[in-house]
KEKE-3310 file (N, C-alpha, C; in steps of 0.2 Angstrom, whole numbers, plus 5000, padded with zeros to 4 digits):
npx = (5121:5110:5113:5115:5101:5096:5101:5096:5083:5083:5090:5082:5072:5078:5083:5071:5065:5073:5072:5058:5059:5067:5059:5048:5055:5058:5046:5031:5017:5003:4987:4985:4997:5005:5019:5025:5027:5020:5029:5027:5014:5001:4991:4987:4986:4977:4966:4951:4934:4924:4909:4908:4920:4933:4943:4958:4967:4976:4965:4955:4959:4957:4943:4940:4942:4930:4923:4916:4905:4898:4896:4887:4876:4872:4869:4857:4845:4849:4854:4867:4882:4886:4901:4914:4928:4944:4956:4963:4977:4990:4998:4994:4991:4979:4983:4988:4977:4968:4975:4975:4961:4961:4968:4960:4951:4937:4926:4920:4903:4900:4911:4919:4927:4939:4951:4965:4972:4985:4992:5004:5013:5021:5034:5030:5035:5050:5058:5066:5059:5048:5043:5041:5031:5020:5019:5015:5003:4996:4996:4988:4976:4972:4960:4961:4973:4970:4960:4966:4975:4966:4960:4972:4982:4996:5001:5003:5016:5023:5018:5019:5031:5046:5049:5058:5054:5046:5047:5035:5033:5027:5025:5023:5035:5040:5042:5051:5060:5066:5059:5060:5049:5044:5046:5038:5025:5025:5025:5013:5004:5006:5003:4989:4984:4988:4980:4967:4966:4968:4956:4946:4948:4946:4932:4927:4930:4923:4910:4910:4912:4901:4901:4897:4902:4906:4911:4920:4923:4938:4941:4946:4957:4954:4958:4971:4987:4995:5011:5021:5021:5017:5022:5032:5040:5031:5032:5041:5032:5020:5022:5022:5009:5002:5006:5000:4987:4985:4986:4975:4965:4967:4964:4951:4946:4937:4930:4939:4950:4944:4944:4958:4962:4955:4962:4975:4972:4970:4982:4990:4985:4988:4995:4997:4997:4991:4979:4973:4972:4963:4952:4950:4945:4933:4926:4924:4916:4904:4903:4902:4902:4911:4922:4926:4929:4941:4949:4951:4958:4970:4975:4978:4988:4998:5014:5020:5011:5007:4997:4980:4972:4961:4959:4959:4947:4938:4941:4936:4922:4919:4921:4913:4900:4901:4900:4888:4887:4884:4890:4898:4899:4911:4919:4911:4901:4908:4913:4902:4902:4912:4914:4915:4926:4938:4935:4943:4955:4968:4980:4975:4965:4947:4936:4930:4916:4912:4916:4908:4895:4897:4897:4884:4877:4883:4878:4864:4864:4870:4861:4849:4854:4857:4845:4843)
npy = (5027:5034:5040:5029:5024:5036:5035:5023:5026:5038:5035:5025:5033:5044:5036:5031:5043:5048:5038:5040:5053:5051:5043:5052:5062:5055:5050:5055:5065:5056:5047:5035:5022:5024:5019:5028:5044:5059:5069:5080:5090:5081:5086:5100:5115:5124:5118:5114:5114:5099:5091:5077:5065:5054:5041:5031:5017:5009:5002:5010:5021:5017:5016:5029:5033:5032:5043:5053:5047:5044:5057:5062:5053:5057:5070:5073:5079:5091:5109:5112:5102:5090:5091:5080:5074:5066:5058:5047:5036:5026:5013:5018:5018:5015:5025:5036:5040:5043:5053:5063:5066:5072:5084:5092:5107:5108:5095:5083:5079:5066:5052:5041:5026:5015:5004:4995:4986:4990:4990:4984:4990:5001:5003:5003:5003:5001:4986:4981:4985:4978:4970:4980:4988:4980:4978:4991:4992:4983:4990:5001:4995:4993:4997:5006:5013:5019:5027:5036:5042:5048:5058:5065:5068:5069:5059:5049:5049:5044:5032:5023:5012:5019:5020:5019:5030:5029:5040:5047:5055:5066:5058:5041:5028:5014:4999:4985:4975:4958:4947:4936:4922:4921:4935:4941:4937:4942:4956:4957:4954:4965:4976:4973:4976:4990:4995:4992:5001:5013:5013:5012:5025:5033:5030:5035:5049:5053:5051:5061:5073:5073:5068:5056:5040:5029:5013:5001:4985:4976:4969:4952:4942:4926:4917:4918:4910:4904:4911:4908:4898:4902:4893:4885:4872:4856:4839:4825:4815:4823:4832:4825:4821:4833:4837:4826:4829:4842:4837:4829:4838:4846:4837:4835:4826:4827:4821:4811:4820:4827:4817:4815:4829:4831:4823:4829:4841:4838:4834:4845:4858:4872:4875:4885:4882:4869:4872:4881:4872:4863:4872:4874:4862:4861:4871:4866:4855:4861:4866:4880:4889:4883:4883:4897:4899:4892:4897:4910:4907:4902:4913:4920:4913:4914:4919:4926:4935:4951:4959:4962:4956:4944:4946:4960:4964:4958:4965:4978:4975:4972:4984:4993:4987:4990:5004:5005:5007:5007:4996:4993:4977:4974:4963:4952:4955:4953:4940:4932:4928:4919:4906:4909:4912:4925:4936:4945:4957:4956:4951:4960:4970:4970:4966:4980:4981:4977:4987:4997:4992:4994:5008:5011:5006:5014:5027:5026:5024:5036:5046:5043:5046:5060:5065:5067)
npz = (5387:5384:5372:5364:5364:5358:5345:5341:5339:5331:5320:5311:5308:5301:5290:5285:5281:5272:5262:5259:5254:5243:5235:5233:5225:5213:5208:5198:5201:5200:5198:5192:5189:5176:5166:5158:5150:5142:5132:5124:5116:5107:5098:5088:5095:5091:5085:5076:5083:5082:5081:5081:5083:5078:5084:5087:5081:5067:5061:5064:5057:5044:5045:5045:5032:5027:5031:5022:5017:5029:5034:5024:5026:5039:5037:5030:5033:5037:5036:5034:5032:5044:5054:5055:5063:5062:5072:5071:5069:5061:5071:5083:5100:5114:5124:5118:5110:5121:5127:5117:5117:5130:5127:5120:5119:5120:5123:5111:5105:5101:5102:5092:5094:5089:5093:5099:5091:5089:5101:5105:5097:5100:5112:5130:5142:5152:5150:5161:5172:5173:5184:5194:5188:5188:5202:5206:5200:5207:5219:5215:5213:5226:5237:5248:5247:5234:5237:5246:5238:5229:5237:5241:5230:5229:5237:5229:5225:5235:5237:5226:5217:5211:5194:5178:5167:5151:5138:5128:5113:5100:5089:5085:5090:5082:5090:5086:5090:5091:5103:5117:5120:5133:5137:5128:5132:5145:5142:5135:5146:5154:5145:5143:5156:5156:5145:5150:5161:5155:5146:5155:5161:5149:5147:5159:5158:5147:5152:5163:5155:5147:5135:5122:5120:5107:5107:5097:5094:5088:5073:5070:5061:5059:5050:5047:5048:5063:5069:5078:5091:5108:5117:5112:5103:5099:5104:5095:5091:5092:5083:5071:5071:5070:5057:5050:5053:5046:5033:5032:5033:5022:5012:5014:5023:5035:5046:5050:5053:5064:5074:5076:5079:5091:5100:5099:5104:5118:5122:5119:5124:5123:5112:5098:5084:5084:5090:5081:5070:5075:5076:5063:5059:5066:5061:5047:5050:5053:5066:5071:5082:5091:5083:5082:5096:5097:5087:5092:5104:5097:5092:5103:5109:5100:5098:5088:5084:5078:5079:5083:5098:5106:5119:5122:5116:5124:5136:5132:5130:5143:5151:5144:5147:5161:5161:5156:5142:5125:5113:5097:5090:5080:5077:5079:5070:5058:5059:5058:5046:5044:5038:5025:5011:5009:5017:5023:5017:5019:5032:5042:5038:5035:5021:5012:5011:5024:5032:5026:5030:5044:5044:5040:5051:5061:5057:5059:5073:5078:5072:5080:5093:5092:5088:5074)
capx = (5115:5105:5116:5113:5094:5094:5103:5091:5076:5083:5093:5077:5068:5082:5083:5064:5063:5077:5068:5052:5061:5069:5053:5045:5059:5059:5040:5027:5010:4997:4984:4986:5004:5007:5026:5027:5024:5020:5033:5025:5007:4999:4987:4988:4982:4971:4962:4944:4929:4920:4904:4909:4927:4935:4950:4960:4973:4976:4958:4950:4961:4953:4936:4940:4942:4923:4919:4912:4899:4895:4894:4881:4870:4870:4867:4852:4840:4853:4855:4874:4885:4889:4908:4917:4936:4948:4963:4966:4984:4993:5002:4992:4988:4974:4985:4988:4970:4966:4979:4972:4955:4962:4971:4954:4948:4930:4925:4915:4897:4901:4917:4919:4933:4941:4958:4968:4976:4992:4994:5011:5017:5026:5036:5027:5038:5056:5058:5069:5054:5041:5040:5039:5025:5015:5017:5012:4996:4993:4994:4983:4970:4970:4955:4963:4978:4967:4956:4971:4978:4961:4960:4978:4986:5003:5003:5005:5023:5026:5015:5022:5038:5049:5051:5061:5048:5047:5045:5031:5033:5021:5025:5025:5041:5039:5047:5051:5065:5064:5059:5058:5042:5042:5046:5032:5019:5025:5023:5006:5000:5007:4999:4982:4983:4988:4974:4961:4967:4966:4949:4942:4949:4942:4925:4925:4931:4917:4904:4911:4912:4895:4902:4894:4908:4904:4917:4920:4928:4943:4940:4952:4957:4955:4961:4979:4990:4999:5018:5025:5017:5021:5025:5037:5038:5029:5037:5041:5025:5015:5023:5020:5001:5000:5007:4995:4980:4985:4985:4968:4961:4968:4961:4944:4944:4936:4928:4945:4953:4941:4946:4965:4963:4953:4968:4980:4970:4970:4989:4994:4980:4990:4999:4993:4995:4986:4972:4971:4970:4957:4947:4948:4941:4927:4922:4922:4911:4898:4903:4905:4904:4917:4928:4927:4932:4948:4952:4953:4964:4976:4978:4980:4994:5003:5019:5022:5006:5009:4991:4975:4971:4954:4959:4957:4940:4935:4941:4932:4915:4918:4920:4907:4895:4901:4898:4882:4889:4882:4896:4897:4904:4913:4922:4906:4898:4912:4914:4896:4903:4918:4914:4916:4933:4939:4932:4948:4959:4975:4980:4972:4959:4942:4934:4927:4909:4910:4916:4902:4890:4898:4896:4877:4875:4885:4874:4858:4865:4871:4855:4845:4857:4857:4839:4843)
capy = (5023:5038:5041:5023:5025:5041:5032:5018:5029:5043:5032:5023:5039:5047:5031:5031:5050:5048:5033:5043:5058:5048:5041:5058:5065:5050:5049:5060:5064:5053:5042:5028:5022:5023:5019:5032:5051:5062:5075:5086:5089:5077:5089:5107:5119:5128:5113:5116:5109:5095:5087:5070:5063:5047:5040:5024:5015:5008:5000:5016:5026:5014:5018:5036:5035:5032:5049:5057:5043:5045:5064:5062:5050:5061:5077:5073:5084:5097:5114:5112:5096:5090:5090:5074:5074:5060:5058:5040:5035:5020:5012:5022:5014:5019:5030:5042:5042:5046:5060:5068:5069:5077:5090:5096:5112:5106:5088:5082:5076:5059:5049:5034:5023:5008:5003:4989:4982:4992:4991:4982:4993:5005:5001:5008:5003:4998:4979:4980:4988:4974:4968:4986:4990:4975:4979:4997:4991:4980:4996:5005:4991:4993:5003:5011:5017:5023:5032:5041:5046:5053:5063:5069:5065:5069:5053:5044:5049:5040:5025:5019:5011:5023:5017:5023:5032:5029:5046:5047:5061:5067:5053:5034:5025:5007:4994:4979:4970:4951:4945:4929:4920:4923:4942:4943:4936:4947:4962:4957:4955:4972:4980:4972:4980:4997:4996:4992:5007:5019:5012:5015:5032:5036:5030:5040:5056:5054:5052:5067:5078:5073:5065:5049:5036:5023:5009:4996:4979:4976:4962:4947:4937:4919:4912:4919:4904:4906:4911:4905:4896:4904:4887:4882:4866:4850:4833:4823:4812:4828:4836:4820:4821:4839:4836:4822:4833:4846:4833:4827:4844:4848:4832:4835:4821:4831:4817:4808:4825:4829:4813:4817:4835:4831:4820:4834:4847:4836:4834:4851:4863:4879:4876:4889:4878:4864:4876:4883:4866:4860:4877:4873:4856:4863:4875:4862:4850:4864:4868:4887:4892:4880:4885:4903:4899:4889:4902:4915:4904:4901:4920:4922:4909:4915:4924:4929:4939:4958:4964:4961:4950:4944:4949:4967:4965:4956:4970:4983:4974:4972:4991:4996:4985:4993:5010:5005:5010:5002:4995:4989:4971:4973:4957:4947:4956:4950:4933:4928:4925:4915:4901:4911:4914:4932:4941:4950:4959:4954:4949:4965:4973:4967:4969:4987:4980:4976:4994:5000:4990:4997:5015:5011:5005:5020:5032:5025:5025:5043:5049:5042:5049:5067:5066:5070)
capz = (5386:5381:5365:5360:5363:5353:5338:5339:5338:5326:5313:5307:5306:5296:5285:5282:5278:5266:5257:5256:5250:5236:5231:5231:5220:5207:5205:5197:5204:5196:5202:5188:5188:5170:5166:5153:5150:5136:5133:5120:5114:5101:5094:5087:5100:5087:5081:5076:5086:5078:5086:5080:5082:5077:5087:5087:5077:5059:5059:5065:5052:5038:5045:5044:5025:5025:5033:5017:5017:5036:5034:5019:5029:5044:5035:5025:5035:5040:5031:5033:5033:5050:5054:5058:5062:5064:5075:5071:5066:5061:5076:5089:5106:5117:5128:5113:5109:5127:5128:5112:5120:5136:5125:5117:5124:5121:5121:5106:5107:5099:5101:5089:5096:5088:5094:5102:5086:5089:5108:5106:5092:5103:5119:5134:5149:5152:5152:5167:5177:5173:5191:5197:5185:5190:5209:5206:5198:5213:5224:5212:5214:5233:5238:5253:5243:5229:5241:5249:5232:5226:5242:5241:5224:5230:5241:5224:5225:5241:5237:5220:5216:5205:5187:5173:5163:5144:5135:5122:5109:5096:5084:5088:5088:5082:5093:5082:5091:5093:5110:5119:5121:5140:5137:5124:5136:5150:5139:5134:5152:5156:5140:5144:5162:5154:5141:5155:5165:5150:5144:5161:5161:5144:5148:5164:5155:5142:5157:5166:5151:5144:5128:5121:5117:5104:5106:5092:5094:5083:5069:5071:5055:5061:5045:5047:5052:5068:5066:5083:5097:5114:5121:5109:5098:5102:5104:5089:5089:5091:5076:5066:5071:5067:5050:5048:5053:5040:5027:5032:5032:5015:5008:5015:5027:5041:5051:5053:5056:5070:5079:5078:5082:5098:5104:5099:5109:5125:5124:5118:5124:5122:5106:5093:5078:5086:5092:5074:5066:5078:5074:5056:5058:5069:5055:5042:5052:5055:5073:5071:5089:5094:5079:5084:5102:5096:5083:5097:5108:5093:5091:5110:5111:5095:5100:5082:5082:5079:5078:5088:5103:5108:5126:5122:5114:5130:5141:5130:5132:5150:5153:5141:5151:5167:5161:5152:5135:5119:5109:5091:5090:5073:5077:5079:5064:5052:5059:5056:5039:5045:5034:5018:5010:5006:5021:5024:5012:5021:5039:5046:5036:5032:5015:5013:5012:5031:5034:5024:5034:5050:5043:5040:5058:5065:5055:5062:5080:5079:5071:5086:5098:5091:5085:5067)
cpx = (5110:5107:5114:5105:5092:5096:5098:5085:5077:5086:5087:5073:5071:5082:5076:5062:5067:5074:5062:5054:5063:5064:5049:5048:5058:5052:5036:5020:5005:4994:4985:4994:5007:5015:5029:5024:5024:5024:5032:5017:5006:4995:4989:4983:4976:4966:4955:4940:4925:4915:4905:4917:4928:4942:4952:4966:4972:4969:4954:4952:4957:4946:4935:4940:4934:4919:4915:4905:4895:4892:4887:4875:4868:4867:4861:4847:4843:4854:4863:4877:4888:4897:4910:4925:4939:4955:4966:4973:4986:4998:5000:4989:4983:4976:4986:4981:4967:4969:4976:4965:4956:4965:4965:4952:4940:4929:4919:4909:4897:4908:4917:4926:4934:4948:4960:4971:4983:4994:5001:5016:5023:5028:5033:5030:5045:5056:5061:5064:5048:5038:5037:5032:5019:5013:5014:5005:4992:4991:4988:4976:4968:4966:4957:4968:4975:4963:4960:4973:4972:4960:4966:4982:4993:5006:5005:5013:5027:5024:5019:5029:5041:5051:5055:5056:5050:5044:5041:5031:5027:5020:5027:5031:5040:5044:5046:5057:5062:5064:5058:5051:5039:5041:5039:5026:5019:5023:5016:5002:5000:5003:4992:4980:4983:4982:4968:4961:4965:4959:4945:4942:4945:4935:4923:4925:4925:4911:4904:4910:4905:4895:4899:4900:4904:4910:4915:4925:4932:4942:4947:4952:4959:4958:4969:4982:4995:5007:5022:5021:5021:5024:5029:5035:5035:5033:5036:5035:5020:5016:5021:5012:4999:5001:5001:4988:4980:4984:4978:4963:4961:4965:4954:4941:4942:4934:4935:4950:4951:4944:4953:4966:4960:4959:4973:4979:4971:4978:4993:4989:4982:4995:4995:4992:4990:4979:4969:4969:4964:4951:4945:4943:4934:4922:4920:4917:4905:4898:4906:4907:4910:4923:4930:4931:4940:4952:4955:4959:4970:4979:4981:4987:4999:5008:5022:5017:5008:5003:4986:4975:4964:4954:4956:4950:4936:4935:4936:4925:4914:4917:4915:4901:4895:4899:4891:4882:4887:4888:4894:4902:4906:4916:4917:4902:4902:4912:4908:4897:4910:4919:4916:4923:4933:4936:4937:4952:4966:4974:4976:4966:4954:4940:4930:4919:4907:4911:4910:4896:4890:4896:4888:4874:4877:4880:4867:4858:4865:4865:4850:4848:4856:4850:4839:4838)
cpy = (5027:5039:5035:5023:5030:5038:5027:5021:5034:5040:5029:5028:5043:5043:5031:5038:5050:5043:5036:5049:5056:5046:5047:5061:5061:5049:5055:5059:5062:5047:5035:5028:5020:5024:5023:5039:5054:5068:5081:5085:5085:5080:5097:5110:5123:5124:5115:5111:5105:5091:5080:5069:5056:5046:5033:5023:5014:5006:5006:5021:5024:5016:5025:5038:5035:5038:5053:5053:5044:5052:5065:5059:5054:5068:5078:5078:5090:5102:5114:5105:5096:5088:5084:5075:5067:5061:5052:5040:5028:5019:5015:5018:5018:5025:5036:5044:5046:5053:5065:5071:5074:5083:5094:5101:5111:5099:5087:5079:5068:5057:5042:5031:5016:5007:4996:4984:4984:4993:4989:4985:4998:5003:5006:5007:5000:4991:4977:4981:4984:4973:4974:4988:4986:4977:4986:4996:4987:4985:5000:5001:4991:4999:5008:5016:5021:5029:5038:5045:5051:5059:5068:5066:5065:5063:5048:5043:5045:5033:5021:5018:5015:5018:5021:5024:5032:5036:5045:5054:5061:5062:5046:5031:5017:5003:4987:4974:4963:4950:4938:4928:4923:4931:4945:4943:4940:4954:4962:4958:4962:4977:4979:4976:4988:4999:4996:4998:5013:5019:5015:5022:5036:5036:5035:5047:5057:5055:5059:5073:5078:5071:5058:5045:5030:5018:5004:4991:4979:4969:4958:4942:4930:4915:4913:4913:4907:4906:4908:4904:4899:4899:4883:4876:4860:4845:4830:4819:4817:4831:4832:4821:4827:4840:4832:4825:4838:4843:4831:4833:4846:4843:4831:4830:4823:4827:4814:4814:4827:4824:4814:4824:4835:4828:4825:4839:4845:4836:4840:4857:4870:4880:4879:4885:4873:4867:4878:4877:4863:4865:4876:4867:4857:4866:4871:4857:4854:4867:4875:4890:4889:4882:4892:4903:4897:4894:4908:4913:4904:4908:4922:4919:4910:4921:4928:4934:4946:4962:4963:4955:4950:4946:4956:4968:4963:4961:4976:4981:4974:4979:4994:4994:4989:5000:5011:5009:5005:5002:4992:4983:4970:4966:4952:4948:4953:4943:4929:4925:4921:4910:4903:4913:4922:4937:4946:4951:4956:4951:4954:4968:4969:4970:4976:4986:4980:4983:4998:4999:4993:5005:5016:5011:5011:5026:5032:5026:5032:5047:5049:5046:5057:5069:5070:5067)
cpz = (5382:5374:5361:5359:5357:5346:5336:5336:5331:5319:5309:5304:5300:5289:5281:5279:5272:5260:5254:5252:5243:5232:5228:5225:5213:5204:5203:5201:5199:5199:5198:5187:5181:5170:5161:5154:5144:5137:5128:5118:5108:5096:5093:5091:5097:5083:5082:5080:5081:5083:5086:5079:5082:5080:5087:5083:5070:5057:5059:5059:5045:5039:5044:5036:5022:5028:5028:5017:5023:5036:5030:5023:5035:5043:5031:5027:5038:5034:5029:5035:5040:5050:5058:5057:5064:5067:5075:5067:5066:5067:5083:5094:5109:5121:5124:5112:5115:5128:5123:5115:5126:5133:5122:5122:5125:5118:5115:5108:5106:5098:5098:5091:5094:5088:5095:5097:5086:5096:5109:5101:5094:5110:5124:5141:5148:5154:5159:5173:5177:5179:5194:5195:5188:5198:5210:5204:5204:5218:5221:5213:5222:5235:5243:5250:5238:5232:5243:5243:5229:5231:5242:5236:5225:5234:5236:5224:5230:5240:5232:5220:5210:5200:5183:5168:5155:5141:5128:5119:5104:5090:5087:5085:5088:5085:5090:5084:5093:5100:5111:5120:5128:5140:5134:5129:5142:5148:5138:5140:5155:5152:5141:5150:5160:5150:5145:5158:5161:5147:5149:5162:5155:5145:5153:5162:5151:5147:5160:5162:5147:5137:5128:5117:5114:5103:5101:5093:5088:5079:5070:5065:5058:5056:5044:5051:5057:5066:5071:5089:5103:5118:5117:5105:5102:5101:5097:5086:5088:5085:5070:5065:5068:5060:5046:5048:5047:5034:5026:5030:5024:5010:5009:5019:5034:5047:5054:5056:5063:5076:5081:5081:5089:5102:5104:5104:5116:5127:5123:5118:5123:5116:5100:5087:5079:5087:5085:5070:5068:5076:5067:5055:5061:5064:5050:5044:5055:5062:5074:5077:5092:5090:5081:5091:5101:5092:5088:5101:5104:5092:5098:5112:5105:5096:5094:5080:5083:5079:5084:5092:5105:5115:5126:5120:5121:5136:5139:5131:5139:5153:5150:5145:5158:5167:5157:5145:5130:5114:5102:5091:5083:5072:5075:5072:5058:5053:5059:5049:5039:5040:5026:5017:5008:5011:5023:5018:5013:5028:5044:5044:5033:5025:5016:5014:5019:5034:5032:5028:5041:5050:5043:5047:5062:5064:5059:5070:5081:5078:5077:5092:5098:5088:5078:5063)
residu = (MET:LYS:LYS:ILE:LEU:THR:ILE:ILE:ILE:VAL:PHE:PRO:LEU:VAL:LEU:GLY:SER:ALA:PHE:LEU:LEU:ASP:ARG:TYR:ASN:LYS:ASN:LEU:THR:LYS:ILE:THR:PRO:TYR:PRO:PHE:GLU:PHE:THR:ALA:PRO:LEU:LEU:ASP:LYS:ASN:ILE:GLU:PHE:ALA:PRO:ILE:VAL:ILE:ILE:GLY:ASP:ARG:LEU:SER:LYS:ARG:LEU:SER:SER:PHE:ILE:PRO:GLU:LEU:THR:GLU:LYS:LEU:SER:VAL:LYS:LEU:SER:LYS:ALA:ILE:LYS:ILE:LYS:THR:PHE:ALA:GLN:ASP:GLY:GLU:ASN:ILE:HIS:ARG:SER:LEU:GLN:LYS:LEU:LYS:GLU:LEU:SER:LYS:MET:PRO:LEU:ILE:ILE:ILE:TYR:MET:GLY:ASN:ASN:ASP:GLU:SER:TYR:GLU:ARG:LEU:TYR:GLN:PHE:LYS:ASP:ALA:GLY:LEU:VAL:LYS:ARG:ASN:PHE:LYS:LEU:PHE:ASP:ASN:ASP:TYR:ALA:LYS:THR:GLY:MET:LEU:ILE:ALA:PRO:PHE:LEU:SER:ARG:PHE:ILE:TYR:ASN:PRO:THR:SER:ARG:VAL:GLU:LEU:GLY:PRO:HIS:THR:LYS:HIS:PHE:ASP:LYS:GLU:LEU:SER:ASP:ALA:ARG:ILE:GLN:ASN:MET:TRP:SER:ILE:ASN:PHE:ARG:LEU:TYR:GLU:ALA:ALA:LEU:ASN:GLU:MET:PHE:ASN:LEU:GLY:LYS:ARG:LYS:GLY:SER:ILE:ILE:ILE:PRO:ILE:THR:SER:PRO:LEU:ASN:TYR:ARG:THR:LEU:PRO:LYS:ARG:SER:CYS:TYR:GLY:ALA:ILE:ASP:GLN:ASP:GLY:SER:LYS:ASP:LEU:LYS:ALA:LEU:GLN:LYS:LEU:ILE:LYS:SER:GLY:ARG:TYR:ARG:ASP:ALA:GLU:ILE:LEU:SER:LYS:ASP:LEU:ILE:LEU:LEU:HIS:PRO:SER:HIS:SER:ALA:VAL:LEU:HIS:GLY:HIS:ALA:GLN:VAL:MET:LEU:LYS:THR:GLY:LYS:GLN:LYS:GLN:ALA:ILE:LYS:TYR:PHE:LYS:GLN:ALA:ILE:ALA:PHE:ASP:CYS:GLY:ASN:LYS:TYR:GLY:ASN:PRO:VAL:TYR:ASN:SER:ILE:LEU:LYS:LYS:TYR:ALA:ASP:LYS:TYR:ASN:ILE:THR:TYR:PHE:ASP:PHE:GLU:GLU:MET:ILE:ASN:LYS:ASN:ILE:ALA:GLN:ALA:GLY:VAL:PHE:GLN:ASP:GLU:VAL:TYR:PRO:GLN:ASP:ILE:TYR:TYR:GLN:ASN:LEU:ILE:ASP:ALA:LEU:ALA:ASP:ARG:ILE:LYS:ASN:LEU:LEU:LYS:LEU)
# end
């Protein structure tokens, strides 16, 4: 009888210990459960200090081409030109930008960040682990678990579900495989959460290190036609009505188009082509605020979209407000002119005049911050 009782007591303890030991060995010690790890430095360890640094993706890299103009505007009253460096790269997600800041031996006074256009450029988690990644972030959001990990970080190795980590090297690896609509939406939802965690960490890092971060929202080209609705094809009648709507818009019969588009929106509220058509009608009938709302939704439900998403800009604004950080709403700055043709050079880049306007605004802001 004693042997049976011993087995009943000891066996669960051994099993539980083995489970915890397995978790400990498979996990890394980290508060935020990122499903990836950096395997090599992203910056040269001997990189020179600059008081102003630009980080971000392809849009930020384009902004960096205006560094000479920004330098000139900021150096008017200085005996020596102020130094501005850029770490922006095509295809760079926020995690790479954040890692670069962490690698600096001395943080810059001013950090200009414009990203979120390339968040899906590189795979950040193993698709088979999608459920585990989501569960880990639920644990991360638990105040008791987070407090425990902040006090004793090693506890994270017991708390989080082990995942197969994606290794990120010094160069981005473009992930361009065709995915199903369901997998794309699942990837977006996880990438939104990863972006949110990294942005919060970036703003917190700036606050702790005494750096001033100037975040900039990413411009979205509302005129780009949706490529593939996340919710597939509409029925035959809906397809006929959508074609009829496009003909009405093309012929300038906007009042008739408005009646039809309102009916289509009620029947297909999540279809990207319907949303885009309705947005066009709203714009043509002078309802610009409504047009922007539906253009954003059309982008959000376009599973063929490889670039920016309005959700990222919403997250950026939310966390900037949380940290009392003043941001530049570049998207809003550009889309005041949405009714005009030729605002964008292509699907991604606005005309240079808008970047020049942004440089002027940044120069004024930085002058005030640094008392130049």
